[in-house]
C-alpha positions, 0 to 999 in steps of 0.5 A, a space after each residue: 433238353 438233349 444234347 441232339 436236341 440243341 443240334 438240331 434245332 441249331 442246324 435248323 436254324 443255321 438252315 433258316 439263315 443259309 436260306 434267308 441271306 441266299 434268299 436276299 442275296 439272289 433277289 439283288 441279283 435277279 428279283 423275287 421271281 427266281 424259281 425257289 430251287 435257285 435260292 435251295 441251291 445258293 443256300 446248300 439245302 435241299 427244296 424240301 428244306 426250303 419249303 418246309 422252313 417257309 412253305 411258299 413263296 410269300 414266307 420267304 418274301 416275309 422271313 427275307 425282309 425280316 430278316 432284312 428289318 432286323 439287320 437294320 434295326 441291328 445296325 442303327 443299334 450298335 451305330 447309336 450305342 457306340 458311336 460318341 455322337 449322333 452324327 457320327 452313328 449318323 454317318 456309320 450306318 447309312 454308310 454301313 446301309 450303302 456298303 451292304 447294298 440297302 437300295 438293291 435289297 429294298 429295291 428286290 424285295 420292297 415292292 412284294 411284301 410292302 402290305 405285310 412290312 403295313 401289317 404283319 405284326 413281324 414286321 410291324 415292329 422290327 419297322 418302328 425300331 429302325 425308323 425310331 432309331 433314325 428319328 432319334 439319330 436325326 433329330 440328336 445330331 440337330 440339337 447338337 449343330 450337326 446336321 441341316 434343320 430341313 432334314 428329317 428322318 424320312 429324308 435319311 430314310 431314302 439316302 439309305 437306300 442309295 444305290 451307288 454305281 462305280 465308273 469304270 476302274 472303280 473300284 465299289 468301296 472308293 465309290 462308296 467312299 466318293 459318294 458318301 463324302 457327297 451325301 455327308 457334305 449336303 446335309 451338314 449344316 456348312 459342309 465340310 469334307 472333313 467327315 
């Protein structure tokens, strides 16, 4: 393959990534019915470029859902691999979900792509990978005595979408710290603040 073809493919991937990232941000902020031109503008590409990558809104929604699930899968896999215990991996993963405002993203794209997430093979496989990692972390943390036995993977999945609101004069990171401490203490067999 020629260097020019390589560069064109890299440019196309970059444009696609820019569009998906812009769409995720815009959908989180304003919902999925925002005009496609606003997404193209946020991505710094022309509307024609957006439509070449995603021929309609449904294709863009599936593309953003896939990127959304792939990020979750990467976060969960990295936490599982790099942390020395399942509990630490779960803590890290939940914090990263809250910090990236997963709840707002899920609320924005979830209703529009719910059917696709259970029908589109690309989404089914990535979603299954996330579910598998959450299930493994949950089981291992319970076996290690670090997680209450009445907490299941569905509970952890629900906590991944916690939305954090800030108090007046409070920064978002401080609000995340406060909420995560409360949430993690509630998951422990014997809650303690030394997480």
